[in-house]
SEVO-215273 format. One record per residue (C-alpha): residue in one letter; chain; x, y, z; residue number from 1. Coordinates in Angstrom, 2 decimals. Layout:
<pts>
   resn   chain         x         y         z   resi
      A       A         X         Y         Z    NUM
...
</pts>
This chain:
<pts>
   resn   chain         x         y         z   resi
      M       A    -59.37    -63.53    -71.94      1
      N       A    -60.70    -60.26    -73.17      2
      L       A    -57.48    -58.54    -74.06      3
      T       A    -58.62    -54.96    -74.32      4
      Q       A    -60.74    -54.70    -71.25      5
      Q       A    -60.33    -53.00    -67.90      6
      P       A    -59.69    -55.03    -64.76      7
      L       A    -62.64    -56.95    -63.44      8
      A       A    -63.33    -54.26    -60.86      9
      L       A    -67.05    -54.81    -60.64     10
      Q       A    -68.85    -51.78    -59.24     11
      L       A    -72.13    -53.58    -58.57     12
      P       A    -75.21    -51.81    -57.26     13
      A       A    -75.06    -51.64    -53.52     14
      G       A    -78.76    -52.30    -53.11     15
      G       A    -79.05    -55.74    -54.64     16
      A       A    -75.77    -57.00    -53.29     17
      G       A    -76.04    -55.35    -49.87     18
      E       A    -79.53    -56.56    -48.98     19
      H       A    -78.75    -60.15    -49.94     20
      R       A    -75.13    -60.36    -48.82     21
      A       A    -75.75    -63.56    -46.84     22
      L       A    -77.01    -65.33    -49.96     23
      I       A    -73.90    -64.40    -51.94     24
      I       A    -71.56    -65.43    -49.12     25
      T       A    -73.40    -68.75    -48.73     26
      L       A    -73.11    -69.54    -52.46     27
      F       A    -69.39    -68.75    -52.41     28
      A       A    -68.82    -70.84    -49.28     29
      V       A    -70.76    -73.82    -50.69     30
      F       A    -68.78    -73.78    -53.92     31
      V       A    -65.37    -73.46    -52.25     32
      A       A    -66.21    -76.22    -49.75     33
      A       A    -67.51    -78.54    -52.49     34
      T       A    -64.51    -78.05    -54.75     35
      L       A    -62.05    -78.45    -51.88     36
      G       A    -63.83    -81.71    -51.04     37
      I       A    -63.33    -82.88    -54.63     38
      T       A    -59.68    -81.87    -54.45     39
      V       A    -59.06    -83.82    -51.22     40
      W       A    -60.78    -86.88    -52.71     41
      A       A    -58.64    -86.66    -55.86     42
      G       A    -55.50    -86.04    -53.83     43
      R       A    -55.88    -89.40    -52.09     44
      Q       A    -55.64    -91.08    -55.49     45
      T       A    -52.52    -89.17    -56.55     46
      K       A    -49.62    -91.60    -56.11     47
      G       A    -46.82    -90.59    -58.47     48
      A       A    -45.63    -88.08    -61.09     49
      E       A    -48.00    -89.35    -63.78     50
      D       A    -50.98    -88.89    -61.45     51
      F       A    -49.85    -85.41    -60.34     52
      Y       A    -49.00    -84.08    -63.82     53
      A       A    -51.43    -85.97    -66.05     54
      G       A    -54.14    -87.34    -63.76     55
      G       A    -52.93    -90.87    -64.44     56
      R       A    -54.02    -90.38    -68.10     57
      Q       A    -57.40    -91.77    -67.01     58
      F       A    -59.76    -89.09    -68.32     59
      S       A    -61.95    -89.76    -71.34     60
      G       A    -62.16    -87.50    -74.37     61
      F       A    -65.45    -86.03    -73.14     62
      Q       A    -64.18    -85.44    -69.59     63
      N       A    -61.02    -83.78    -70.86     64
      G       A    -63.02    -81.72    -73.36     65
      L       A    -65.19    -80.48    -70.51     66
      A       A    -62.09    -79.69    -68.43     67
      I       A    -60.45    -77.87    -71.37     68
      S       A    -63.62    -75.79    -71.70     69
      G       A    -63.43    -74.98    -67.99     70
      D       A    -59.76    -74.02    -68.38     71
      Y       A    -60.35    -71.87    -71.46     72
      M       A    -63.50    -69.95    -70.54     73
      S       A    -61.94    -67.60    -68.00     74
      A       A    -63.71    -64.87    -66.06     75
      A       A    -62.44    -62.25    -68.50     76
      S       A    -63.98    -64.28    -71.32     77
      F       A    -67.31    -64.60    -69.49     78
      L       A    -67.50    -61.01    -68.24     79
      G       A    -65.33    -59.23    -70.81     80
      I       A    -66.97    -60.48    -74.01     81
      A       A    -70.44    -59.65    -72.72     82
      G       A    -69.17    -56.14    -71.96     83
      A       A    -67.49    -55.75    -75.34     84
      I       A    -70.70    -56.72    -77.16     85
      A       A    -72.85    -54.52    -74.88     86
      L       A    -70.70    -51.46    -75.68     87
      F       A    -69.47    -52.12    -79.23     88
      G       A    -72.04    -54.47    -80.76     89
      Y       A    -70.76    -56.33    -83.81     90
      D       A    -67.10    -55.55    -83.09     91
      G       A    -67.46    -56.99    -79.58     92
      F       A    -68.82    -60.27    -80.95     93
      L       A    -65.65    -60.65    -83.05     94
      Y       A    -63.90    -61.70    -79.81     95
      S       A    -66.16    -64.73    -79.57     96
      I       A    -65.34    -65.70    -83.15     97
      G       A    -61.61    -65.29    -82.60     98
      F       A    -61.55    -67.41    -79.45     99
      L       A    -63.53    -70.19    -81.14    100
      V       A    -61.54    -70.25    -84.39    101
      A       A    -58.36    -70.58    -82.33    102
      W       A    -59.35    -74.15    -81.45    103
      L       A    -59.08    -75.22    -85.08    104
      V       A    -55.36    -74.43    -84.91    105
      A       A    -55.06    -76.49    -81.72    106
      L       A    -57.03    -79.38    -83.25    107
      L       A    -55.31    -79.51    -86.63    108
      L       A    -51.71    -78.74    -85.66    109
      V       A    -51.06    -79.37    -81.97    110
      A       A    -53.37    -81.73    -80.04    111
      E       A    -52.54    -85.16    -81.49    112
      P       A    -48.80    -84.67    -82.24    113
      L       A    -48.24    -83.14    -78.80    114
      R       A    -49.98    -86.01    -77.00    115
      N       A    -47.93    -88.54    -78.98    116
      S       A    -44.57    -86.77    -78.62    117
      G       A    -44.37    -85.59    -75.03    118
      R       A    -44.92    -86.90    -71.56    119
      F       A    -45.82    -84.03    -69.24    120
      T       A    -44.72    -80.65    -70.68    121
      M       A    -43.87    -78.76    -73.87    122
      G       A    -40.19    -79.14    -72.94    123
      D       A    -40.49    -82.92    -73.47    124
      V       A    -41.25    -82.39    -77.16    125
      L       A    -38.35    -79.99    -77.71    126
      A       A    -35.85    -82.09    -75.75    127
      Y       A    -36.58    -85.22    -77.78    128
      R       A    -34.38    -84.15    -80.71    129
      M       A    -32.32    -81.27    -79.23    130
      R       A    -29.92    -80.59    -76.39    131
      Q       A    -31.97    -81.09    -73.24    132
      R       A    -30.69    -78.55    -70.77    133
      P       A    -30.82    -75.35    -72.87    134
      V       A    -34.21    -76.06    -74.50    135
      R       A    -35.82    -77.23    -71.26    136
      T       A    -34.53    -74.08    -69.53    137
      A       A    -36.01    -71.92    -72.30    138
      A       A    -39.32    -73.82    -72.38    139
      G       A    -39.63    -73.72    -68.58    140
      T       A    -38.86    -69.99    -68.48    141
      S       A    -41.41    -69.19    -71.17    142
      T       A    -44.09    -71.38    -69.55    143
      I       A    -43.64    -69.81    -66.13    144
      I       A    -43.68    -66.23    -67.49    145
      V       A    -46.82    -66.81    -69.58    146
      S       A    -48.56    -68.53    -66.65    147
      I       A    -47.64    -65.90    -64.06    148
      F       A    -48.89    -62.98    -66.16    149
      Y       A    -52.10    -64.81    -66.98    150
      L       A    -52.37    -65.88    -63.35    151
      L       A    -51.85    -62.34    -62.12    152
      A       A    -54.74    -61.10    -64.25    153
      Q       A    -57.07    -63.72    -62.75    154
      M       A    -55.86    -62.98    -59.20    155
      A       A    -56.49    -59.25    -59.62    156
      G       A    -59.93    -60.01    -61.05    157
      A       A    -60.77    -62.40    -58.22    158
      G       A    -59.77    -59.86    -55.60    159
      A       A    -61.88    -57.11    -57.18    160
      L       A    -64.89    -59.37    -57.70    161
      V       A    -65.00    -60.79    -54.18    162
      T       A    -64.22    -57.58    -52.28    163
      L       A    -66.95    -55.63    -54.03    164
      L       A    -69.59    -58.35    -53.84    165
      L       A    -68.91    -58.92    -50.15    166
      G       A    -68.93    -55.19    -49.45    167
      I       A    -65.29    -54.97    -48.34    168
      T       A    -64.04    -51.40    -48.61    169
      S       A    -60.84    -51.29    -46.53    170
      E       A    -57.48    -51.78    -48.22    171
      A       A    -56.52    -54.38    -45.59    172
      G       A    -59.67    -56.33    -46.40    173
      K       A    -58.95    -56.23    -50.14    174
      I       A    -55.41    -57.49    -49.56    175
      L       A    -56.76    -60.28    -47.35    176
      V       A    -59.15    -61.42    -50.12    177
      V       A    -56.30    -61.69    -52.66    178
      V       A    -54.26    -63.67    -50.12    179
      L       A    -57.17    -66.04    -49.39    180
      V       A    -57.84    -66.63    -53.10    181
      G       A    -54.15    -67.44    -53.54    182
      I       A    -54.17    -69.88    -50.61    183
      V       A    -57.23    -71.70    -52.00    184
      M       A    -55.47    -71.92    -55.38    185
      I       A    -52.33    -73.40    -53.78    186
      L       A    -54.43    -75.95    -51.88    187
      Y       A    -56.18    -77.07    -55.07    188
      V       A    -52.91    -77.88    -56.84    189
      T       A    -50.74    -79.17    -53.98    190
      I       A    -53.44    -81.51    -52.66    191
      G       A    -55.23    -82.59    -55.82    192
      G       A    -52.66    -82.27    -58.60    193
      M       A    -54.03    -82.73    -62.11    194
      K       A    -56.84    -85.03    -60.95    195
      G       A    -58.24    -82.50    -58.51    196
      T       A    -57.75    -79.59    -60.91    197
      T       A    -59.46    -81.48    -63.75    198
      W       A    -62.53    -82.33    -61.67    199
      V       A    -62.80    -78.71    -60.47    200
      Q       A    -62.58    -77.51    -64.07    201
      M       A    -65.32    -79.94    -65.14    202
      V       A    -67.63    -78.76    -62.34    203
      K       A    -66.90    -75.14    -63.21    204
      A       A    -67.63    -75.72    -66.92    205
      V       A    -71.02    -77.23    -66.08    206
      L       A    -71.81    -74.31    -63.73    207
      L       A    -70.77    -71.72    -66.31    208
      I       A    -72.77    -73.28    -69.14    209
      A       A    -75.81    -73.72    -66.86    210
      G       A    -75.65    -70.12    -65.61    211
      T       A    -75.19    -68.73    -69.10    212
      L       A    -77.97    -70.94    -70.44    213
      L       A    -80.34    -69.66    -67.75    214
      I       A    -79.64    -66.00    -68.56    215
      T       A    -79.88    -66.73    -72.31    216
      F       A    -83.29    -68.40    -71.84    217
      L       A    -84.61    -65.50    -69.75    218
      V       A    -83.38    -62.93    -72.30    219
      A       A    -84.92    -64.93    -75.15    220
      L       A    -88.19    -65.16    -73.19    221
      K       A    -88.13    -61.41    -72.60    222
      F       A    -87.97    -60.82    -76.37    223
      H       A    -90.37    -63.66    -77.24    224
      F       A    -87.55    -65.77    -78.73    225
      N       A    -87.20    -63.27    -81.58    226
      L       A    -83.53    -62.49    -82.32    227
      S       A    -84.50    -59.62    -84.62    228
      H       A    -86.39    -57.89    -81.81    229
      L       A    -83.44    -58.38    -79.45    230
      L       A    -80.93    -56.90    -81.90    231
      G       A    -83.27    -54.05    -82.78    232
      A       A    -83.79    -53.16    -79.12    233
      A       A    -80.03    -53.36    -78.49    234
      A       A    -79.26    -51.03    -81.42    235
      E       A    -81.90    -48.52    -80.30    236
      N       A    -80.95    -48.57    -76.59    237
      S       A    -77.22    -48.27    -77.39    238
      G       A    -77.76    -44.79    -78.83    239
      K       A    -75.73    -45.72    -81.91    240
      G       A    -78.55    -47.02    -84.10    241
      A       A    -77.80    -49.28    -87.05    242
      A       A    -74.04    -48.72    -86.63    243
      F       A    -74.22    -50.87    -83.49    244
      L       A    -74.95    -53.93    -85.62    245
      E       A    -72.32    -53.17    -88.28    246
      P       A    -68.51    -53.54    -88.33    247
      G       A    -66.30    -50.62    -87.42    248
      L       A    -67.66    -49.19    -84.18    249
      K       A    -64.48    -50.05    -82.28    250
      Y       A    -61.96    -51.23    -84.88    251
      G       A    -62.84    -49.12    -87.90    252
      V       A    -62.27    -45.61    -86.62    253
      T       A    -58.63    -45.22    -87.68    254
      A       A    -56.08    -47.15    -89.72    255
      T       A    -54.21    -47.93    -86.50    256
      S       A    -57.30    -49.45    -84.88    257
      K       A    -57.85    -51.68    -87.93    258
      I       A    -54.24    -52.89    -87.80    259
      D       A    -54.58    -53.36    -84.04    260
      F       A    -57.54    -55.66    -84.59    261
      I       A    -55.51    -57.79    -87.02    262
      S       A    -52.70    -57.96    -84.47    263
      L       A    -55.08    -58.90    -81.65    264
      G       A    -56.81    -61.54    -83.79    265
      L       A    -53.47    -63.05    -84.76    266
      A       A    -52.42    -63.32    -81.10    267
      L       A    -55.75    -64.84    -80.06    268
      V       A    -55.93    -67.43    -82.83    269
      L       A    -52.30    -68.54    -82.64    270
      G       A    -51.70    -67.93    -78.93    271
      T       A    -54.31    -70.44    -77.79    272
      A       A    -52.35    -73.34    -79.28    273
      G       A    -49.30    -72.25    -77.27    274
      L       A    -50.91    -71.57    -73.88    275
      P       A    -49.17    -73.83    -71.31    276
      H       A    -52.27    -74.59    -69.23    277
      I       A    -54.09    -75.71    -72.40    278
      L       A    -51.16    -77.77    -73.73    279
      I       A    -50.78    -79.87    -70.57    280
      R       A    -54.42    -80.92    -70.81    281
      F       A    -53.58    -83.08    -73.85    282
      Y       A    -51.45    -85.34    -71.62    283
      T       A    -54.35    -86.31    -69.33    284
      V       A    -55.97    -88.68    -71.84    285
      P       A    -54.76    -92.24    -72.57    286
      T       A    -54.37    -91.91    -76.36    287
      A       A    -53.92    -89.38    -79.14    288
      K       A    -57.36    -90.31    -80.43    289
      A       A    -58.82    -89.30    -77.07    290
      A       A    -56.83    -86.02    -77.25    291
      R       A    -58.41    -85.29    -80.63    292
      K       A    -61.86    -86.18    -79.27    293
      S       A    -61.34    -83.91    -76.29    294
      V       A    -60.62    -80.96    -78.59    295
      N       A    -63.73    -81.78    -80.63    296
      W       A    -65.81    -81.78    -77.44    297
      A       A    -64.13    -78.54    -76.31    298
      I       A    -64.93    -76.86    -79.64    299
      G       A    -68.59    -77.89    -79.29    300
      I       A    -68.94    -76.78    -75.66    301
      I       A    -67.02    -73.52    -76.13    302
      G       A    -68.91    -72.86    -79.38    303
      V       A    -72.27    -73.15    -77.60    304
      F       A    -71.01    -70.81    -74.87    305
      Y       A    -69.80    -68.18    -77.33    306
      L       A    -73.10    -68.32    -79.22    307
      M       A    -74.85    -67.57    -75.93    308
      T       A    -72.66    -64.47    -75.50    309
      I       A    -74.94    -62.96    -78.17    310
      A       A    -77.78    -63.07    -75.61    311
      L       A    -75.50    -61.86    -72.79    312
      G       A    -74.01    -58.93    -74.70    313
      F       A    -76.93    -57.80    -76.83    314
      G       A    -79.34    -58.52    -73.95    315
      A       A    -77.33    -56.17    -71.73    316
      A       A    -77.27    -53.58    -74.53    317
      A       A    -81.05    -53.85    -74.95    318
      L       A    -82.02    -53.73    -71.26    319
      I       A    -79.35    -51.50    -69.68    320
      K       A    -78.29    -48.05    -70.78    321
      P       A    -74.62    -47.88    -71.86    322
      E       A    -74.05    -45.06    -69.38    323
      T       A    -75.17    -47.36    -66.55    324
      I       A    -72.72    -50.06    -67.67    325
      T       A    -69.77    -47.70    -68.10    326
      A       A    -70.57    -45.93    -64.83    327
      S       A    -69.93    -49.19    -62.98    328
      N       A    -66.95    -50.17    -65.13    329
      K       A    -65.56    -48.20    -68.07    330
      A       A    -64.78    -51.32    -70.09    331
      G       A    -68.19    -52.91    -69.54    332
      N       A    -67.04    -55.91    -67.49    333
      T       A    -70.14    -55.57    -65.31    334
      A       A    -72.56    -56.16    -68.20    335
      A       A    -73.28    -59.84    -67.41    336
      P       A    -73.93    -59.37    -63.66    337
      L       A    -76.00    -56.24    -64.35    338
      L       A    -78.00    -58.15    -66.95    339
      A       A    -78.59    -61.00    -64.46    340
      E       A    -79.91    -58.51    -61.91    341
      A       A    -82.08    -56.70    -64.47    342
      I       A    -83.58    -59.84    -65.99    343
      G       A    -84.32    -61.20    -62.49    344
      G       A    -86.43    -58.22    -61.48    345
      G       A    -84.04    -55.29    -61.08    346
      A       A    -81.93    -53.81    -58.29    347
      G       A    -83.23    -54.55    -54.81    348
      S       A    -85.54    -57.38    -55.93    349
      T       A    -85.13    -60.90    -54.55    350
      G       A    -85.07    -62.42    -58.04    351
      G       A    -82.45    -59.94    -59.19    352
      A       A    -80.30    -60.59    -56.12    353
      I       A    -80.54    -64.36    -56.57    354
      L       A    -79.49    -64.22    -60.23    355
      L       A    -76.75    -61.70    -59.40    356
      A       A    -75.45    -64.04    -56.68    357
      V       A    -75.58    -67.08    -58.98    358
      I       A    -73.73    -65.36    -61.84    359
      S       A    -71.19    -63.88    -59.43    360
      A       A    -70.58    -67.30    -57.87    361
      V       A    -70.12    -68.76    -61.35    362
      A       A    -67.63    -65.99    -62.19    363
      F       A    -65.73    -66.77    -58.99    364
      A       A    -65.78    -70.48    -59.80    365
      T       A    -64.41    -69.62    -63.21    366
      I       A    -61.50    -67.71    -61.72    367
      L       A    -60.59    -70.48    -59.27    368
      A       A    -60.58    -73.16    -61.97    369
      V       A    -58.44    -71.15    -64.40    370
      V       A    -56.06    -70.12    -61.62    371
      A       A    -55.58    -73.77    -60.60    372
      G       A    -54.83    -74.81    -64.19    373
      L       A    -52.29    -72.01    -64.64    374
      T       A    -50.54    -72.80    -61.36    375
      L       A    -50.32    -76.48    -62.23    376
      A       A    -48.85    -75.71    -65.68    377
      S       A    -46.11    -73.48    -64.29    378
      S       A    -45.24    -75.72    -61.30    379
      S       A    -45.14    -78.79    -63.58    380
      S       A    -42.76    -77.08    -65.96    381
      F       A    -40.52    -75.94    -63.11    382
      A       A    -40.35    -79.39    -61.50    383
      H       A    -40.18    -81.53    -64.64    384
      D       A    -38.11    -79.31    -66.96    385
      L       A    -35.96    -77.17    -64.67    386
      Y       A    -35.58    -79.16    -61.43    387
      V       A    -35.42    -82.75    -62.69    388
      N       A    -33.82    -82.40    -66.13    389
      V       A    -31.67    -79.27    -65.73    390
      L       A    -30.68    -79.04    -62.06    391
      R       A    -30.74    -82.77    -61.21    392
      K       A    -29.81    -83.93    -64.75    393
      G       A    -32.58    -86.54    -64.80    394
      K       A    -31.51    -88.27    -61.58    395
      A       A    -34.41    -87.27    -59.31    396
      T       A    -36.91    -89.85    -58.11    397
      E       A    -40.65    -89.54    -58.80    398
      K       A    -41.24    -88.67    -55.16    399
      E       A    -38.66    -85.90    -55.31    400
      E       A    -40.14    -84.62    -58.58    401
      V       A    -43.70    -84.42    -57.20    402
      G       A    -42.34    -82.80    -54.03    403
      A       A    -40.54    -80.18    -56.14    404
      A       A    -43.76    -79.53    -58.07    405
      R       A    -45.69    -79.00    -54.83    406
      W       A    -43.06    -76.64    -53.46    407
      A       A    -43.00    -74.82    -56.81    408
      T       A    -46.78    -74.41    -56.51    409
      V       A    -46.32    -72.74    -53.13    410
      G       A    -43.57    -70.50    -54.53    411
      I       A    -45.45    -69.51    -57.68    412
      G       A    -48.62    -69.02    -55.63    413
      A       A    -46.74    -66.73    -53.26    414
      V       A    -45.39    -64.68    -56.18    415
      A       A    -48.90    -64.44    -57.64    416
      I       A    -50.32    -63.33    -54.27    417
      V       A    -47.68    -60.61    -53.81    418
      L       A    -48.05    -59.33    -57.39    419
      G       A    -51.84    -59.64    -57.14    420
      V       A    -51.84    -57.41    -54.06    421
      F       A    -49.93    -54.70    -55.91    422
      A       A    -51.89    -55.14    -59.16    423
      R       A    -55.37    -55.28    -57.65    424
      G       A    -56.17    -51.75    -58.86    425
      L       A    -54.29    -51.86    -62.16    426
      N       A    -55.49    -52.52    -65.68    427
      V       A    -54.97    -56.23    -66.32    428
      A       A    -55.25    -55.95    -70.11    429
      G       A    -51.48    -55.73    -70.55    430
      L       A    -50.93    -58.82    -68.43    431
      V       A    -53.36    -60.98    -70.40    432
      A       A    -52.23    -59.57    -73.75    433
      L       A    -48.66    -60.35    -72.78    434
      A       A    -49.57    -63.95    -71.95    435
      F       A    -51.16    -64.48    -75.36    436
      A       A    -48.40    -62.61    -77.19    437
      V       A    -45.66    -64.68    -75.54    438
      A       A    -47.52    -67.94    -76.18    439
      A       A    -47.99    -67.10    -79.85    440
      S       A    -44.53    -65.58    -80.34    441
      A       A    -42.35    -68.02    -78.41    442
      N       A    -44.13    -71.31    -77.71    443
      L       A    -46.05    -71.95    -80.91    444
      P       A    -43.24    -71.33    -83.46    445
      T       A    -40.90    -73.56    -81.47    446
      L       A    -43.47    -76.35    -81.17    447
      L       A    -44.41    -76.32    -84.86    448
      Y       A    -40.81    -76.18    -86.07    449
      S       A    -39.84    -79.01    -83.73    450
      L       A    -42.70    -81.22    -84.91    451
      F       A    -42.66    -80.47    -88.63    452
      W       A    -39.22    -79.13    -89.74    453
      K       A    -36.28    -81.52    -89.78    454
      R       A    -33.71    -78.71    -90.18    455
      F       A    -34.71    -77.15    -86.82    456
      T       A    -31.87    -76.97    -84.28    457
      T       A    -31.29    -76.16    -80.62    458
      Q       A    -30.06    -72.67    -81.53    459
      G       A    -33.22    -72.08    -83.58    460
      A       A    -35.37    -73.11    -80.61    461
      L       A    -33.50    -70.79    -78.24    462
      W       A    -33.66    -67.84    -80.66    463
      S       A    -37.36    -68.43    -81.23    464
      I       A    -38.34    -68.73    -77.55    465
      Y       A    -36.14    -65.98    -76.13    466
      G       A    -36.62    -63.70    -79.16    467
      G       A    -40.40    -64.08    -79.10    468
      L       A    -40.43    -63.58    -75.35    469
      A       A    -38.20    -60.48    -75.38    470
      S       A    -39.90    -58.80    -78.34    471
      S       A    -43.43    -59.27    -77.02    472
      V       A    -42.51    -58.03    -73.53    473
      F       A    -40.61    -55.05    -74.93    474
      L       A    -43.40    -53.95    -77.29    475
      V       A    -46.13    -54.31    -74.66    476
      L       A    -44.08    -52.23    -72.18    477
      F       A    -43.97    -49.36    -74.69    478
      S       A    -47.54    -49.68    -75.97    479
      P       A    -50.79    -47.85    -75.02    480
      V       A    -51.61    -50.80    -72.74    481
      V       A    -49.00    -49.60    -70.24    482
      S       A    -48.99    -45.80    -70.67    483
      G       A    -50.43    -42.91    -72.64    484
      K       A    -54.19    -43.53    -72.29    485
      E       A    -56.86    -43.23    -69.62    486
      T       A    -57.27    -47.01    -69.66    487
      S       A    -53.51    -47.70    -69.51    488
      M       A    -51.81    -49.47    -66.64    489
      F       A    -50.10    -46.15    -65.79    490
      P       A    -52.54    -43.50    -67.09    491
      G       A    -50.54    -40.61    -65.67    492
      A       A    -47.43    -41.39    -67.72    493
      D       A    -46.67    -41.54    -71.43    494
      F       A    -43.46    -43.31    -72.45    495
      G       A    -44.81    -45.43    -75.27    496
      F       A    -43.77    -45.40    -78.91    497
      F       A    -45.45    -48.58    -80.18    498
      P       A    -48.96    -47.62    -81.40    499
      L       A    -50.66    -51.04    -81.19    500
      E       A    -52.19    -52.48    -78.02    501
      N       A    -51.16    -56.01    -78.97    502
      P       A    -47.66    -56.80    -80.31    503
      G       A    -48.71    -59.99    -82.13    504
      L       A    -48.41    -58.55    -85.63    505
      I       A    -44.70    -57.91    -85.00    506
      S       A    -43.59    -60.44    -82.38    507
      I       A    -45.28    -63.55    -83.83    508
      P       A    -43.65    -63.33    -87.29    509
      L       A    -40.41    -62.40    -85.52    510
      G       A    -40.62    -65.58    -83.40    511
      F       A    -41.01    -67.71    -86.55    512
      L       A    -38.28    -65.75    -88.35    513
      L       A    -35.77    -66.11    -85.51    514
      G       A    -36.43    -69.86    -85.27    515
      W       A    -35.76    -70.22    -89.00    516
      L       A    -32.72    -67.92    -89.02    517
      G       A    -31.19    -69.42    -85.87    518
      S       A    -31.43    -72.91    -87.38    519
      L       A    -29.89    -71.87    -90.70    520
      L       A    -26.98    -70.10    -88.98    521
      S       A    -26.41    -72.91    -86.49    522
      K       A    -23.26    -75.02    -86.74    523
      E       A    -25.13    -77.91    -85.16    524
      E       A    -26.07    -80.70    -87.54    525
      P       A    -29.72    -81.76    -87.00    526
      D       A    -30.15    -85.41    -86.02    527
      A       A    -32.09    -86.86    -88.97    528
      R       A    -32.71    -90.15    -87.14    529
      K       A    -34.19    -88.41    -84.12    530
      Y       A    -36.43    -86.29    -86.33    531
      A       A    -37.63    -89.39    -88.19    532
      E       A    -38.44    -91.07    -84.85    533
      L       A    -40.30    -87.97    -83.64    534
      E       A    -42.22    -87.72    -86.91    535
      V       A    -43.38    -91.34    -86.71    536
      R       A    -44.27    -90.98    -83.02    537
      S       A    -46.15    -87.68    -83.46    538
      L       A    -48.19    -88.96    -86.41    539
      T       A    -48.86    -92.55    -85.34    540
      G       A    -48.44    -92.66    -81.56    541
      T       A    -45.88    -95.48    -81.77    542
      G       A    -43.77    -95.39    -78.61    543
      A       A    -45.90    -92.70    -76.98    544
      H       A    -46.19    -92.71    -73.16    545
</pts>
């Protein structure tokens, strides 16, 4: 989820990885086999649409909170934040704060009303008081676009991570890895549905927290559990001195960089509450109270993880020279694996190789879990919103609906595989930034207006979704993320005119503005009775599924 980082193209030391290749392959194989076993077991219990989309609404608040954590803490979050802190100190840690604060928006504004108001997707909430076909088409389109771009970033990262750790150098081999990751992802969702995906996410969350906790403990032990010594060593080793521990190293250089940070922060904080793969998690619990509890648990688990990124990032800064980190990856995405190897005994040592293999397996587990959640969100929206309610006008059976969702999973997986093959060497920052920008610009304004503004109309919803979608895509295409810089998606070209790397500062207010303006200019008279029913349902749970 690190929006300004390079692709997860981990250039790991050949020594440690090469000498212990069998260990790494074994860990990967054990994890994939174990999670596929869980998926098959869960798939046998998936009987109908409610099981496939919402896991039968049988998960407790704690279980769902653990699964949300697994869904949210992506590989870019795990690897990217550590790298940002290792290279930029205080400014890098601001990512951790932004990601955590975002959950307060989800808790206070979205979790409980969404669980009470919908059944399976965001489109359910919008369609309750508006014209079904146009708003479900818009919601489904937005969900699929956000998910595919986010999915593509994870696929590209997975391909780079696995090929380099397994020592694959040929282009055919790299393509094969992306294809195999995509096939595993499709199997997770088509066989296990939400039940299988949720259990995989819970296992992954436990693995990630355990792996991070181990590295944090070893770093703390190295510095005698003295945070001051750790920070002092990090500042000295960084070559930047006291400035490393103060604001401004990355986002205080120019006025544009300061504005860019505000824009990025706005997208992170507001985008989380509109991410499709996070929103559908609120439907897996039996009650709104459980949905609220699950967010509380998620905040606690994610908060502990982001506190431990202090040890990951500053530990890497203290023990590894910045030139070594940037030599393997310019954006620092290798900081956590390099730290694991260093703290375990260094390159070529058995301890270093074991820790490197463990952290790499955890990173791979992270990618698989997030990829499964994203695929499920987009296939659910296609089947439930577009196929059943738009194409079939609500006349499809549950069996047909689940079948459509499974076929959609195959189709979306195939698209992700093809795009992942072409994007495996590209900068994924634009793809992830686009996902957050669209979620914050299109999904969130529409959701909040629908839940809390009685004057909101179908036209307002369409203007908000399509306007937020179009503006965020347009601005990202002509920003430094795509062209004009060495770290751009197309570094050899320069056709940008928008100076910010994240469009949130422009596209998010525009999404809210268009929703308001579209409603005011609409000739449609809002249904006051429907809004009153939705308000009671969203606040009390009366009549909720």
